[in-house]
C-alpha positions as CSV (number, residue, x, y, z in Angstrom):
1,M,10.4,110.6,103.3
2,D,8.1,108.3,105.3
3,D,10.5,105.4,105.3
4,P,13.0,105.4,108.2
5,I,16.7,105.4,107.4
6,P,18.1,102.0,108.1
7,T,20.6,101.8,111.0
8,I,23.9,99.9,111.6
9,T,25.2,99.0,115.0
10,F,28.9,99.5,115.7
11,P,30.8,97.0,117.8
12,D,30.5,99.2,120.9
13,G,26.7,99.2,120.5
14,A,26.2,102.7,119.0
15,E,23.3,102.6,116.5
16,V,23.8,105.0,113.7
17,P,21.8,105.8,110.5
18,A,23.4,104.1,107.5
19,L,22.9,107.2,105.3
20,G,25.1,110.0,106.5
21,Q,26.8,113.1,105.1
22,G,30.3,113.6,103.7
23,T,32.3,116.9,103.7
24,W,35.2,116.3,101.3
25,G,35.5,119.6,99.4
26,M,33.9,121.7,102.1
27,G,35.8,124.4,104.0
28,E,37.9,125.4,101.0
29,D,36.1,128.7,100.1
30,A,34.8,131.0,102.8
31,G,32.2,132.3,100.3
32,H,30.6,128.8,100.4
33,A,30.6,128.4,104.2
34,R,27.0,129.5,104.9
35,Q,25.6,127.2,102.2
36,E,27.7,124.3,103.4
37,I,26.6,124.8,107.0
38,A,23.0,125.0,106.0
39,S,23.2,121.8,103.9
40,L,24.7,119.9,106.9
41,R,22.0,121.2,109.2
42,A,19.3,120.2,106.7
43,G,20.7,116.7,106.7
44,L,20.6,116.6,110.4
45,D,16.9,117.7,110.3
46,L,16.2,114.7,108.0
47,G,17.9,112.2,110.2
48,M,21.3,112.0,108.4
49,T,23.1,112.4,111.7
50,M,26.5,110.8,110.8
51,I,28.9,113.5,109.5
52,D,32.2,112.4,108.0
53,T,35.2,114.8,107.9
54,A,39.0,114.8,108.2
55,E,41.9,117.0,109.1
56,M,42.9,116.8,105.4
57,Y,39.7,118.3,104.0
58,G,40.3,121.9,103.4
59,D,43.3,121.7,105.7
60,G,40.9,121.6,108.6
61,G,38.4,123.9,107.0
62,A,35.8,121.1,106.7
63,E,36.1,120.4,110.4
64,D,35.4,124.1,111.1
65,I,32.3,123.9,108.9
66,V,31.1,120.8,110.8
67,G,31.7,122.5,114.1
68,Q,29.5,125.4,113.1
69,A,26.8,123.1,111.7
70,I,26.5,121.1,114.9
71,K,26.5,124.0,117.4
72,G,23.7,123.2,119.8
73,R,23.1,119.8,118.2
74,R,26.2,117.9,119.2
75,D,24.4,115.1,121.1
76,E,22.3,114.2,118.0
77,T,25.3,114.0,115.8
78,F,27.8,111.1,115.2
79,I,31.1,112.7,114.1
80,V,33.7,110.8,112.1
81,S,37.1,112.4,111.5
82,K,40.5,111.2,110.3
83,V,44.2,111.6,111.1
84,Y,46.8,112.0,108.3
85,P,49.2,109.0,108.1
86,W,52.2,111.2,108.7
87,N,50.6,112.4,112.0
88,A,49.9,108.9,113.1
89,S,52.7,108.4,115.6
90,R,51.8,107.9,119.3
91,K,52.2,111.6,120.1
92,G,51.2,112.9,116.7
93,T,47.9,111.1,116.7
94,I,46.9,112.5,120.0
95,A,48.0,116.0,119.0
96,A,46.1,115.8,115.7
97,C,43.0,114.6,117.5
98,E,43.1,117.5,119.9
99,A,43.5,119.9,117.0
100,S,40.5,118.3,115.3
101,L,38.5,118.6,118.5
102,E,39.2,122.3,118.7
103,R,38.1,122.9,115.1
104,L,35.0,120.8,115.7
105,G,34.2,122.7,118.9
106,T,33.5,119.4,120.8
107,D,35.1,117.4,123.5
108,R,34.9,114.1,121.7
109,I,34.9,112.4,118.3
110,D,32.6,109.4,117.9
111,L,34.8,107.6,115.3
112,Y,38.4,108.5,114.6
113,L,40.1,106.9,111.6
114,L,43.6,106.5,110.2
115,H,43.1,108.1,106.8
116,W,45.4,105.6,105.0
117,R,48.5,103.6,105.8
118,G,51.8,105.5,106.2
119,N,55.2,104.8,107.6
120,Y,54.3,104.5,111.3
121,P,53.8,101.0,112.6
122,L,50.1,100.0,113.0
123,A,50.8,99.0,116.6
124,E,51.9,102.6,117.4
125,T,48.8,104.2,115.9
126,V,46.5,101.7,117.6
127,E,48.2,102.4,120.9
128,A,47.5,106.1,120.4
129,F,43.9,105.4,119.5
130,E,43.4,103.3,122.6
131,T,44.9,106.1,124.7
132,L,42.4,108.6,123.2
133,K,39.6,106.1,123.9
134,A,40.6,105.7,127.5
135,S,40.7,109.5,127.9
136,G,37.2,109.9,126.4
137,K,38.4,112.1,123.5
138,I,37.2,109.5,121.0
139,R,34.5,106.9,121.4
140,A,35.9,104.4,118.9
141,W,38.5,104.2,116.2
142,G,38.9,102.7,112.8
143,V,40.8,102.8,109.5
144,S,40.3,104.0,105.9
145,N,41.6,102.7,102.6
146,F,42.6,99.3,104.1
147,D,42.5,96.3,101.9
148,T,41.9,92.7,103.2
149,D,45.6,92.1,103.9
150,D,45.9,95.4,105.8
151,M,42.9,94.5,107.9
152,Q,44.4,91.0,108.7
153,E,47.6,92.6,109.8
154,L,45.7,95.2,111.9
155,L,43.9,92.5,113.8
156,S,47.2,90.9,114.6
157,V,48.6,93.9,116.5
158,P,47.8,94.5,120.2
159,G,44.4,96.2,120.4
160,G,43.8,95.8,116.7
161,K,40.7,93.8,117.1
162,N,39.0,96.9,118.5
163,V,38.8,98.4,115.0
164,A,35.3,99.7,114.6
165,A,35.1,100.5,110.8
166,N,36.9,100.6,107.5
167,Q,36.1,103.5,105.2
168,V,36.9,102.7,101.5
169,L,36.0,103.8,98.0
170,Y,32.9,101.9,97.0
171,N,30.1,102.7,94.6
172,I,28.2,100.9,91.8
173,S,31.0,101.5,89.3
174,R,33.7,100.4,91.8
175,R,32.6,97.1,93.2
176,G,36.0,95.4,93.8
177,I,35.5,95.2,97.5
178,E,32.6,92.8,97.0
179,Y,35.0,90.0,96.1
180,D,36.8,89.7,99.4
181,L,37.1,92.8,101.6
182,L,33.4,93.5,102.1
183,P,32.5,89.8,103.0
184,W,35.6,89.7,105.2
185,C,34.4,92.7,107.2
186,Q,30.8,91.6,107.2
187,S,31.8,88.2,108.7
188,R,33.5,90.0,111.5
189,N,30.8,92.7,112.1
190,I,33.2,95.5,111.1
191,P,31.1,98.2,109.3
192,V,32.3,99.5,105.9
193,M,31.8,103.2,105.1
194,A,31.5,103.9,101.4
195,Y,33.0,107.2,100.3
196,S,32.4,108.8,96.9
197,P,29.2,106.8,96.6
198,I,28.2,108.5,93.4
199,E,31.8,108.7,92.1
200,Q,31.8,112.5,92.6
201,G,28.9,112.7,90.1
202,R,30.7,110.9,87.2
203,I,28.4,107.9,87.1
204,L,25.2,109.9,87.0
205,H,25.3,110.2,83.2
206,H,25.5,106.4,82.7
207,P,22.6,105.5,80.3
208,D,21.7,102.3,82.1
209,L,21.6,104.0,85.5
210,I,19.5,106.8,84.1
211,H,17.1,104.3,82.4
212,I,16.6,102.1,85.5
213,A,16.2,105.2,87.8
214,K,13.5,106.7,85.5
215,A,11.7,103.4,85.6
216,N,11.6,103.7,89.4
217,Q,10.7,107.4,89.3
218,A,14.0,108.2,90.9
219,T,17.2,110.0,90.1
220,P,20.4,108.3,89.1
221,A,22.0,109.5,92.4
222,Q,19.1,108.0,94.5
223,L,19.5,104.7,92.7
224,A,23.3,104.6,93.2
225,L,22.8,105.3,96.9
226,A,20.0,102.7,97.2
227,F,22.3,100.2,95.6
228,L,24.8,100.6,98.5
229,L,22.2,100.7,101.2
230,E,21.1,97.2,100.2
231,R,24.5,95.9,101.4
232,D,24.7,94.6,105.0
233,G,26.9,96.7,107.3
234,V,27.6,99.5,104.7
235,F,27.3,103.2,105.6
236,V,26.9,105.7,102.7
237,I,28.2,109.2,103.1
238,P,27.3,111.4,100.0
239,K,28.5,114.9,100.0
240,T,26.5,117.9,98.8
241,S,26.2,121.6,99.6
242,N,22.8,121.8,97.9
243,I,19.8,121.5,100.3
244,E,17.6,120.1,97.5
245,R,20.2,117.4,96.8
246,V,20.3,116.6,100.6
247,R,16.5,116.0,100.5
248,E,16.9,113.9,97.3
249,N,19.6,111.8,99.0
250,R,17.4,111.2,102.0
251,D,14.5,110.0,99.7
252,C,16.7,107.2,98.3
253,V,15.7,105.0,101.2
254,S,12.2,104.8,99.9
255,L,13.2,103.1,96.6
256,D,11.9,99.6,96.1
257,I,14.1,98.1,93.4
258,T,12.9,94.9,91.7
259,D,15.0,91.8,91.2
260,E,14.9,92.5,87.4
261,D,16.4,96.0,88.1
262,W,19.1,94.5,90.2
263,E,20.0,92.1,87.4
264,A,20.1,95.0,85.0
265,L,22.4,96.9,87.3
266,D,24.7,93.8,87.6
267,A,24.8,93.6,83.8
268,A,25.7,97.3,83.5
269,F,28.1,97.4,86.4
270,P,29.4,93.8,86.7
271,P,30.5,92.6,90.2
272,P,34.1,91.5,90.5
273,A,35.1,88.0,89.2
274,K,38.5,88.1,90.9
275,K,40.5,89.9,93.5
276,T,41.4,93.5,92.5
277,P,43.6,95.9,94.4
278,L,41.7,98.4,96.6
279,E,41.0,101.6,94.7
280,M,41.5,105.1,96.1
281,L,40.6,108.6,95.2
């Protein structure tokens, strides 16, 4: 773990480690709470200070877990949370944010996202986000599960150009965003957050991934994470409640993958040759 975690700078100047921690699946079983809190704290100790959560995860339970994990460490943590689309009206967004703040035990969220598009006009949600920013309850706002056309529409509404990030499904087995969405965001300096970066474990048994990982004295998970970290402006937020896996994830930044290995990965997991609809989990 000698190699530093690469960082990405948000439009507002915040510099954040590109390797963070996810919490989807946490906060659903009280019997797992102690282990979940310990794993997040271990990640903070290792410099993985971005923690991603949402009011959806465990019906707020994940935010409770995060709140306990960051007690006494709030200033070193970059918190991302999300609002349900059916809460994303002017008043609803503000109320949802305040409820998230209470569960997180903090007075501010660093990045607040619209979880996916719903029935409320984007202009209404953006207005609420800007109100929250002005009050100091959030530092920046963004979106999740927005495809290129959604992003173009977002930039056309008042205040929409203040979008700070787009969180989407992206991993070595789901590379569709590389055709248009990723370069579109990169050209506008809008960071992309890759959720489910190891496909919730499903890709770890792929024989080519295993073979290339072994050749680099790495695990398949480390290789999958390193693949994403090579992309400009991409945050990676793997979720685990296992402290050893947290350390394993952190070590992925030390991998030095050869050009031949990258070619082999492209052969095993081909990049997109045409536009494909944005995938979601």
